[in-house]
C-alpha positions as CSV (number, residue, x, y, z in Angstrom):
1,S,44.4,3.5,43.5
2,D,42.4,5.4,46.1
3,W,44.7,7.2,48.5
4,T,41.9,7.8,51.0
5,L,41.4,4.1,51.4
6,W,45.1,3.5,51.7
7,V,45.4,6.2,54.4
8,C,42.5,4.6,56.3
9,Y,44.1,1.2,56.0
10,I,47.5,2.4,57.3
11,I,45.8,4.2,60.2
12,L,43.9,1.0,61.1
13,C,47.1,-1.0,60.9
14,A,48.9,1.4,63.2
15,I,46.0,1.2,65.7
16,S,46.1,-2.6,65.5
17,L,49.8,-2.5,66.4
18,I,49.1,-0.3,69.4
19,E,46.2,-2.6,70.5
20,V,48.2,-5.7,70.2
21,F,51.2,-4.2,72.0
22,S,48.8,-3.1,74.8
23,A,47.2,-6.5,75.0
24,G,50.6,-8.1,75.0
25,T,51.5,-6.7,78.4
26,F,50.2,-10.0,79.8
27,Y,53.4,-11.6,78.5
28,L,55.7,-9.2,80.4
29,K,56.5,-11.8,83.1
30,S,57.6,-14.4,80.5
31,G,59.8,-11.9,78.6
32,E,58.0,-12.5,75.3
33,V,56.6,-9.0,74.9
34,Y,57.8,-8.5,71.4
35,S,56.7,-11.9,70.0
36,T,53.1,-10.8,69.8
37,I,54.0,-7.5,68.1
38,S,56.3,-9.2,65.7
39,D,53.6,-11.7,64.8
40,Q,51.2,-8.8,64.2
41,V,53.7,-7.0,62.0
42,L,54.1,-10.2,60.0
43,Y,50.3,-10.4,59.6
44,L,50.1,-6.8,58.5
45,V,52.9,-7.1,56.0
46,T,51.3,-10.2,54.5
47,G,47.9,-8.5,54.4
48,F,49.5,-5.5,52.7
49,V,51.0,-7.6,50.0
50,F,47.8,-9.4,49.4
51,L,45.8,-6.2,49.3
52,F,48.4,-4.6,46.9
53,L,48.2,-7.6,44.6
54,I,44.4,-7.8,44.7
55,E,44.1,-4.1,44.0
56,R,46.0,-4.7,40.8
57,W,43.9,-7.7,39.8
58,H,41.1,-7.2,37.2
59,Y,37.7,-7.5,38.8
60,K,36.6,-10.2,36.4
61,N,39.2,-12.6,37.9
62,F,37.5,-12.5,41.3
63,R,35.1,-15.2,40.2
64,T,38.0,-17.6,40.1
65,L,39.1,-16.4,43.5
66,M,35.6,-16.9,44.8
67,Y,35.7,-20.6,43.8
68,V,39.0,-21.0,45.6
69,V,37.6,-19.3,48.7
70,V,34.5,-21.4,48.7
71,V,36.4,-24.7,48.5
72,L,38.9,-23.5,51.1
73,S,36.3,-22.3,53.6
74,L,34.0,-25.3,53.3
75,G,37.1,-27.6,53.5
76,L,38.2,-25.8,56.7
77,L,34.7,-26.1,58.1
78,V,34.6,-29.8,57.5
79,Y,38.1,-30.2,58.9
80,S,37.2,-28.3,62.0
81,F,34.2,-30.7,62.6
82,I,36.6,-33.7,62.2
83,A,39.8,-32.6,63.8
84,G,39.2,-29.1,65.2
85,E,40.9,-27.7,68.3
86,S,38.7,-27.4,71.4
87,S,38.9,-24.1,73.3
88,N,36.6,-23.0,76.1
89,G,34.2,-25.8,75.4
90,A,33.8,-25.1,71.7
91,T,35.6,-26.4,68.6
92,R,36.1,-23.3,66.4
93,S,39.6,-23.5,65.1
94,V,42.1,-25.7,63.3
95,S,45.9,-25.7,63.4
96,I,47.6,-25.0,60.1
97,L,51.4,-24.7,60.1
98,G,51.4,-24.2,63.8
99,K,48.9,-21.3,63.7
100,S,45.4,-21.4,64.9
101,V,42.9,-20.6,62.1
102,Q,39.2,-20.1,62.5
103,P,37.2,-21.3,59.4
104,A,34.5,-18.8,60.2
105,E,36.8,-16.0,59.1
106,F,37.1,-17.5,55.6
107,C,33.3,-18.0,55.6
108,K,32.8,-14.3,56.1
109,L,34.8,-13.6,53.0
110,M,33.1,-16.4,51.2
111,S,29.6,-15.1,52.1
112,A,30.3,-11.6,50.8
113,M,31.8,-13.0,47.5
114,V,29.1,-15.5,46.8
115,L,26.3,-13.2,47.6
116,A,27.8,-10.5,45.4
117,Y,28.1,-13.1,42.6
118,I,24.5,-14.3,43.1
119,L,23.1,-10.8,43.1
120,S,25.1,-9.8,40.1
121,I,24.1,-12.6,37.8
122,M,20.4,-12.6,38.9
123,Q,19.6,-9.1,37.9
124,D,16.3,-8.3,36.3
125,K,17.1,-6.0,33.4
126,E,13.4,-5.1,32.7
127,R,12.4,-4.0,36.2
128,G,15.8,-3.0,37.4
129,G,17.2,-4.6,40.5
130,I,17.4,-8.2,41.4
131,S,15.0,-10.9,40.1
132,D,12.8,-12.9,42.5
133,K,14.9,-16.0,41.8
134,G,17.9,-14.0,42.8
135,Y,16.5,-12.9,46.1
136,C,15.4,-16.5,46.8
137,A,18.8,-17.9,45.9
138,A,20.6,-15.3,48.0
139,V,18.3,-15.8,51.0
140,I,18.6,-19.6,50.9
141,F,22.4,-19.4,50.6
142,L,22.6,-16.9,53.5
143,V,20.3,-19.0,55.8
144,V,22.2,-22.3,55.1
145,L,25.5,-20.6,55.7
146,T,24.2,-19.0,58.9
147,V,22.9,-22.4,60.2
148,I,26.3,-24.0,59.5
149,L,28.1,-21.2,61.2
150,L,25.9,-21.5,64.3
151,T,28.0,-24.6,65.1
152,Q,31.1,-22.4,65.1
153,G,29.6,-19.7,67.3
154,G,26.6,-17.4,67.4
155,S,28.6,-14.2,67.0
156,N,30.1,-15.3,63.6
157,A,26.7,-16.5,62.4
158,L,25.0,-13.2,63.4
159,L,27.7,-11.1,61.8
160,V,27.6,-13.1,58.5
161,F,23.8,-12.9,58.5
162,L,23.7,-9.2,59.1
163,V,26.2,-8.4,56.4
164,G,24.5,-10.7,54.0
165,A,21.0,-9.3,54.8
166,T,22.4,-5.8,54.3
167,M,23.8,-6.8,50.9
168,I,20.5,-8.3,49.9
169,L,18.6,-5.2,51.1
170,F,20.8,-2.8,49.1
171,A,20.6,-5.1,46.0
């Protein structure tokens, strides 16, 4: 385990608690100041548990996780088109167990995992680097996903595109 990464993670978690508490001053009048901070603590603890478990997971098992994330994110995208919640004139989220979930967040994880998989299996061992088919497959995947995400909002689509383009560039 890399302690530098853990320290950075803990610092970012502490900053997020301060930010959420600061943003929660809106709820002072209703007396629900600590509900937002308790939700944030629950999210951070859940994230910590997932991060701890994934850190201990062998990297070869991430392919199985990738398939689960792909099915989950595409399923949530389809569900958001069918029965998504409208907010500020856009349908970007779905309600799961009483919590609002944005499928675009799962698509961000999916794009990084799928692009890493495509770029890893399409290596050209003779020239070094990625084969031409690998670049084409990665670019096609990235463009299709970006177009799909444009229905969820331009900022998510732009973020996924820039991260994916950076991955392809470095590959």
